[in-house]
C-alpha beads as a LAMMPS data file, in Angstrom:
LAMMPS data file: protein, C-alpha beads

245 atoms
243 bonds

1 atom types
1 bond types

-500.0 500.0 xlo xhi
-500.0 500.0 ylo yhi
-500.0 500.0 zlo zhi

Masses

1 110.0

Atoms # bond

1 1 1 -368.652 231.284 214.702
2 1 1 -366.595 232.307 217.651
3 1 1 -367.144 233.565 221.293
4 1 1 -364.988 235.782 223.310
5 1 1 -365.490 236.254 226.958
6 1 1 -364.249 238.478 229.361
7 1 1 -365.604 238.657 232.862
8 1 1 -366.164 241.632 235.322
9 1 1 -367.375 240.478 238.485
10 1 1 -390.267 247.025 221.419
11 1 1 -389.977 244.819 218.813
12 1 1 -393.214 242.457 219.033
13 1 1 -393.904 240.478 215.822
14 1 1 -397.435 240.369 214.446
15 1 1 -399.093 236.747 214.303
16 1 1 -397.178 234.798 211.506
17 1 1 -394.292 237.461 211.143
18 1 1 -390.466 236.660 210.816
19 1 1 -387.681 237.560 213.029
20 1 1 -386.425 241.110 212.429
21 1 1 -383.095 241.862 211.756
22 1 1 -382.379 243.320 215.346
23 1 1 -384.126 240.282 217.114
24 1 1 -381.967 237.742 215.060
25 1 1 -379.031 239.767 216.053
26 1 1 -380.011 239.568 219.754
27 1 1 -380.922 235.866 219.300
28 1 1 -377.963 234.537 217.503
29 1 1 -375.756 236.704 220.125
30 1 1 -377.408 234.934 223.330
31 1 1 -377.086 231.581 221.618
32 1 1 -373.830 231.583 221.108
33 1 1 -373.033 232.654 224.505
34 1 1 -375.684 230.495 226.267
35 1 1 -375.321 227.322 224.261
36 1 1 -379.251 227.438 223.655
37 1 1 -382.009 227.358 220.823
38 1 1 -384.180 230.290 220.855
39 1 1 -387.688 230.302 219.571
40 1 1 -389.854 232.844 218.513
41 1 1 -392.395 233.302 221.049
42 1 1 -394.703 236.113 219.898
43 1 1 -395.321 235.064 216.397
44 1 1 -398.902 234.033 217.252
45 1 1 -399.056 236.067 220.565
46 1 1 -398.814 239.528 218.960
47 1 1 -397.463 242.547 221.229
48 1 1 -398.618 240.645 224.448
49 1 1 -395.818 238.263 224.261
50 1 1 -392.145 238.321 224.596
51 1 1 -389.992 237.908 221.614
52 1 1 -388.183 234.649 222.170
53 1 1 -388.298 231.520 224.498
54 1 1 -385.753 228.512 225.565
55 1 1 -385.017 226.095 227.942
56 1 1 -381.717 225.868 229.534
57 1 1 -379.371 222.443 228.860
58 1 1 -381.007 221.206 232.172
59 1 1 -384.203 220.893 230.298
60 1 1 -386.117 222.244 233.274
61 1 1 -385.256 226.149 233.201
62 1 1 -387.514 228.001 231.245
63 1 1 -386.507 231.393 230.035
64 1 1 -387.892 234.335 227.894
65 1 1 -386.360 237.608 226.185
66 1 1 -387.719 240.720 225.006
67 1 1 -385.640 242.531 222.447
68 1 1 -386.278 246.553 222.262
69 1 1 -384.730 249.947 222.220
70 1 1 -385.277 253.083 223.391
71 1 1 -387.843 255.253 220.997
72 1 1 -386.088 256.936 218.223
73 1 1 -388.828 257.749 215.939
74 1 1 -387.552 260.808 214.714
75 1 1 -384.192 259.388 213.669
76 1 1 -385.710 256.542 211.615
77 1 1 -388.029 258.998 209.977
78 1 1 -384.880 261.206 209.238
79 1 1 -382.760 258.561 207.941
80 1 1 -385.995 257.264 205.481
81 1 1 -385.718 260.407 204.074
82 1 1 -382.362 260.443 203.783
83 1 1 -382.573 257.217 201.728
84 1 1 -385.368 258.381 199.592
85 1 1 -383.565 261.630 198.597
86 1 1 -379.887 259.807 197.999
87 1 1 -378.346 261.303 200.925
88 1 1 -376.249 259.960 203.497
89 1 1 -377.394 258.908 207.104
90 1 1 -375.978 260.846 209.832
91 1 1 -376.849 262.124 213.247
92 1 1 -375.804 265.570 214.677
93 1 1 -375.790 266.595 218.346
94 1 1 -373.910 265.903 221.641
95 1 1 -374.187 263.132 223.871
96 1 1 -373.197 264.165 227.463
97 1 1 -370.000 261.978 228.397
98 1 1 -370.962 261.014 232.253
99 1 1 -367.799 259.550 232.762
100 1 1 -367.872 256.910 235.467
101 1 1 -371.715 257.038 235.607
102 1 1 -372.724 253.896 233.474
103 1 1 -374.627 252.083 235.972
104 1 1 -376.547 255.396 236.757
105 1 1 -377.384 255.675 232.909
106 1 1 -378.443 252.166 233.121
107 1 1 -380.706 252.598 235.780
108 1 1 -382.539 255.763 234.641
109 1 1 -383.399 253.673 230.958
110 1 1 -384.497 250.490 233.023
111 1 1 -387.063 253.083 234.832
112 1 1 -388.174 254.810 231.405
113 1 1 -391.634 254.358 230.436
114 1 1 -390.854 252.383 227.208
115 1 1 -388.405 250.024 229.299
116 1 1 -391.059 249.449 232.145
117 1 1 -393.608 248.653 229.401
118 1 1 -391.254 246.062 228.237
119 1 1 -390.324 244.679 231.593
120 1 1 -394.263 244.435 232.449
121 1 1 -394.609 242.247 229.272
122 1 1 -391.807 239.973 230.625
123 1 1 -393.307 239.690 234.188
124 1 1 -396.668 238.724 232.848
125 1 1 -395.557 235.407 231.362
126 1 1 -394.213 232.504 233.504
127 1 1 -390.614 231.846 233.527
128 1 1 -387.796 230.883 235.928
129 1 1 -385.473 233.480 233.815
130 1 1 -386.677 236.777 232.515
131 1 1 -383.959 238.360 229.830
132 1 1 -384.111 241.983 228.658
133 1 1 -381.803 242.597 225.685
134 1 1 -381.002 246.112 224.893
135 1 1 -379.920 248.035 221.617
136 1 1 -379.473 251.566 220.871
137 1 1 -380.751 252.951 217.263
138 1 1 -379.080 256.037 217.693
139 1 1 -375.623 257.297 219.050
140 1 1 -377.516 259.178 221.992
141 1 1 -377.706 255.475 223.684
142 1 1 -375.426 253.414 221.644
143 1 1 -372.537 255.659 222.994
144 1 1 -373.195 254.333 226.614
145 1 1 -373.680 250.614 225.260
146 1 1 -370.326 250.731 223.501
147 1 1 -368.405 251.966 226.666
148 1 1 -370.547 249.101 228.659
149 1 1 -369.080 246.353 226.272
150 1 1 -365.790 248.176 225.776
151 1 1 -364.650 246.999 229.333
152 1 1 -363.757 243.837 227.547
153 1 1 -361.049 245.343 225.718
154 1 1 -357.473 245.439 227.099
155 1 1 -356.879 248.673 228.716
156 1 1 -360.518 249.932 229.557
157 1 1 -360.344 251.275 232.972
158 1 1 -363.741 252.870 233.263
159 1 1 -365.463 251.187 236.455
160 1 1 -369.416 250.360 236.186
161 1 1 -371.127 249.785 239.584
162 1 1 -373.560 246.868 240.028
163 1 1 -377.208 247.118 239.000
164 1 1 -380.215 246.912 241.155
165 1 1 -382.642 244.882 238.376
166 1 1 -386.297 245.226 238.164
167 1 1 -388.261 242.855 240.398
168 1 1 -388.398 239.734 238.169
169 1 1 -385.888 240.573 235.505
170 1 1 -383.075 238.146 235.825
171 1 1 -380.641 239.509 233.187
172 1 1 -380.111 242.675 231.133
173 1 1 -378.006 242.663 228.043
174 1 1 -376.373 245.777 226.224
175 1 1 -375.537 245.315 222.610
176 1 1 -372.480 247.493 222.251
177 1 1 -369.813 248.085 219.315
178 1 1 -369.867 246.041 215.740
179 1 1 -367.064 245.502 213.664
180 1 1 -367.214 243.745 210.253
181 1 1 -364.035 241.526 209.616
182 1 1 -364.257 241.824 205.915
183 1 1 -364.977 243.954 203.233
184 1 1 -366.899 241.285 201.548
185 1 1 -370.329 241.245 200.627
186 1 1 -370.876 238.200 203.246
187 1 1 -368.618 237.877 206.005
188 1 1 -368.657 237.989 209.785
189 1 1 -369.172 240.914 212.145
190 1 1 -367.774 241.133 215.751
191 1 1 -370.561 242.453 218.114
192 1 1 -369.414 243.425 221.748
193 1 1 -372.184 242.647 224.759
194 1 1 -372.231 243.722 228.170
195 1 1 -374.944 241.504 230.539
196 1 1 -375.656 242.089 233.977
197 1 1 -377.432 239.281 235.820
198 1 1 -378.443 238.897 239.197
199 1 1 -376.760 235.763 239.969
200 1 1 -373.231 236.463 237.916
201 1 1 -372.953 240.346 237.856
202 1 1 -371.351 242.018 234.945
203 1 1 -370.115 239.691 232.266
204 1 1 -368.541 240.946 228.873
205 1 1 -368.575 238.964 225.456
206 1 1 -367.596 239.211 221.961
207 1 1 -369.574 236.795 219.330
208 1 1 -369.227 236.641 215.708
209 1 1 -372.582 237.131 213.517
210 1 1 -372.788 236.076 209.717
211 1 1 -374.274 238.346 207.348
212 1 1 -376.074 235.389 205.527
213 1 1 -377.715 234.254 208.823
214 1 1 -379.804 237.779 208.938
215 1 1 -382.766 239.201 207.720
216 1 1 -382.324 241.890 205.247
217 1 1 -382.367 245.606 206.560
218 1 1 -385.585 247.095 206.879
219 1 1 -386.462 248.304 203.219
220 1 1 -387.630 251.598 204.061
221 1 1 -384.005 252.581 205.989
222 1 1 -381.318 250.913 203.803
223 1 1 -380.825 249.064 200.388
224 1 1 -379.829 245.256 200.704
225 1 1 -376.827 244.764 198.743
226 1 1 -377.105 240.861 199.475
227 1 1 -379.236 239.121 197.147
228 1 1 -382.159 237.065 198.778
229 1 1 -381.057 233.703 197.883
230 1 1 -377.851 234.288 199.356
231 1 1 -379.536 234.787 202.896
232 1 1 -380.419 231.649 204.892
233 1 1 -382.157 232.935 208.309
234 1 1 -383.120 230.382 211.124
235 1 1 -386.591 228.983 211.270
236 1 1 -387.566 229.870 214.774
237 1 1 -390.935 228.540 214.776
238 1 1 -388.997 225.217 214.403
239 1 1 -385.713 225.419 216.052
240 1 1 -382.807 223.912 213.622
241 1 1 -384.023 224.877 210.457
242 1 1 -383.522 227.443 207.848
243 1 1 -385.673 229.833 206.187
244 1 1 -385.028 232.305 203.532
245 1 1 -385.534 235.912 204.466

Bonds

1 1 1 2
2 1 2 3
3 1 3 4
4 1 4 5
5 1 5 6
6 1 6 7
7 1 7 8
8 1 8 9
9 1 10 11
10 1 11 12
11 1 12 13
12 1 13 14
13 1 14 15
14 1 15 16
15 1 16 17
16 1 17 18
17 1 18 19
18 1 19 20
19 1 20 21
20 1 21 22
21 1 22 23
22 1 23 24
23 1 24 25
24 1 25 26
25 1 26 27
26 1 27 28
27 1 28 29
28 1 29 30
29 1 30 31
30 1 31 32
31 1 32 33
32 1 33 34
33 1 34 35
34 1 35 36
35 1 36 37
36 1 37 38
37 1 38 39
38 1 39 40
39 1 40 41
40 1 41 42
41 1 42 43
42 1 43 44
43 1 44 45
44 1 45 46
45 1 46 47
46 1 47 48
47 1 48 49
48 1 49 50
49 1 50 51
50 1 51 52
51 1 52 53
52 1 53 54
53 1 54 55
54 1 55 56
55 1 56 57
56 1 57 58
57 1 58 59
58 1 59 60
59 1 60 61
60 1 61 62
61 1 62 63
62 1 63 64
63 1 64 65
64 1 65 66
65 1 66 67
66 1 67 68
67 1 68 69
68 1 69 70
69 1 70 71
70 1 71 72
71 1 72 73
72 1 73 74
73 1 74 75
74 1 75 76
75 1 76 77
76 1 77 78
77 1 78 79
78 1 79 80
79 1 80 81
80 1 81 82
81 1 82 83
82 1 83 84
83 1 84 85
84 1 85 86
85 1 86 87
86 1 87 88
87 1 88 89
88 1 89 90
89 1 90 91
90 1 91 92
91 1 92 93
92 1 93 94
93 1 94 95
94 1 95 96
95 1 96 97
96 1 97 98
97 1 98 99
98 1 99 100
99 1 100 101
100 1 101 102
101 1 102 103
102 1 103 104
103 1 104 105
104 1 105 106
105 1 106 107
106 1 107 108
107 1 108 109
108 1 109 110
109 1 110 111
110 1 111 112
111 1 112 113
112 1 113 114
113 1 114 115
114 1 115 116
115 1 116 117
116 1 117 118
117 1 118 119
118 1 119 120
119 1 120 121
120 1 121 122
121 1 122 123
122 1 123 124
123 1 124 125
124 1 125 126
125 1 126 127
126 1 127 128
127 1 128 129
128 1 129 130
129 1 130 131
130 1 131 132
131 1 132 133
132 1 133 134
133 1 134 135
134 1 135 136
135 1 136 137
136 1 137 138
137 1 138 139
138 1 139 140
139 1 140 141
140 1 141 142
141 1 142 143
142 1 143 144
143 1 144 145
144 1 145 146
145 1 146 147
146 1 147 148
147 1 148 149
148 1 149 150
149 1 150 151
150 1 151 152
151 1 152 153
152 1 153 154
153 1 154 155
154 1 155 156
155 1 156 157
156 1 157 158
157 1 158 159
158 1 159 160
159 1 160 161
160 1 161 162
161 1 162 163
162 1 163 164
163 1 164 165
164 1 165 166
165 1 166 167
166 1 167 168
167 1 168 169
168 1 169 170
169 1 170 171
170 1 171 172
171 1 172 173
172 1 173 174
173 1 174 175
174 1 175 176
175 1 176 177
176 1 177 178
177 1 178 179
178 1 179 180
179 1 180 181
180 1 181 182
181 1 182 183
182 1 183 184
183 1 184 185
184 1 185 186
185 1 186 187
186 1 187 188
187 1 188 189
188 1 189 190
189 1 190 191
190 1 191 192
191 1 192 193
192 1 193 194
193 1 194 195
194 1 195 196
195 1 196 197
196 1 197 198
197 1 198 199
198 1 199 200
199 1 200 201
200 1 201 202
201 1 202 203
202 1 203 204
203 1 204 205
204 1 205 206
205 1 206 207
206 1 207 208
207 1 208 209
208 1 209 210
209 1 210 211
210 1 211 212
211 1 212 213
212 1 213 214
213 1 214 215
214 1 215 216
215 1 216 217
216 1 217 218
217 1 218 219
218 1 219 220
219 1 220 221
220 1 221 222
221 1 222 223
222 1 223 224
223 1 224 225
224 1 225 226
225 1 226 227
226 1 227 228
227 1 228 229
228 1 229 230
229 1 230 231
230 1 231 232
231 1 232 233
232 1 233 234
233 1 234 235
234 1 235 236
235 1 236 237
236 1 237 238
237 1 238 239
238 1 239 240
239 1 240 241
240 1 241 242
241 1 242 243
242 1 243 244
243 1 244 245
């Protein structure tokens, strides 16, 4: 797996649960960028604990992360219905362009009730760094995250102003576009990321994630074309091991 960097100055688990697919994508991406091992922090703490924790390479800096997305209950219900009925899963509607307003979009998202709830969860735990990792389930939000991360592509010219992060939050990550590199059953996917940190400002990355390292998709939303024995997910209750999903 490799990382390409381009610089430009509520998913809590129940006790004993395994990492969900969207969480694992976030953990694997952050591990590649930061060079750390992320542990599952909420396996025994339920909704009150953040999703992941780690120590930086200095061994003294404690960091935590919450992986979440805007509520999309209606979209998920529609996709589940489409799966049951054998129809393709699609979205309809229009997304406001808001050209050159990406920083405003980010600020509005971070001020939303669902985001504030997750931010307060992070702030309730002792840590030197608190990271919020955001992804969009639907195109209504994903559209803006794509554009944030697309600034890593040659020729992208849309400026993005600096953010004012909520008190106590050191970094906010936005998962953008993803591109499968091959048509094989198992293969790598390139994932674009945008990150804003209080210390470094905007940064962009492209990471590669192997399908075999991910848990299966949610059964109610999509069938898994990959046989279970071919998946080897990381055991995040004991970093360094693997556990079949």
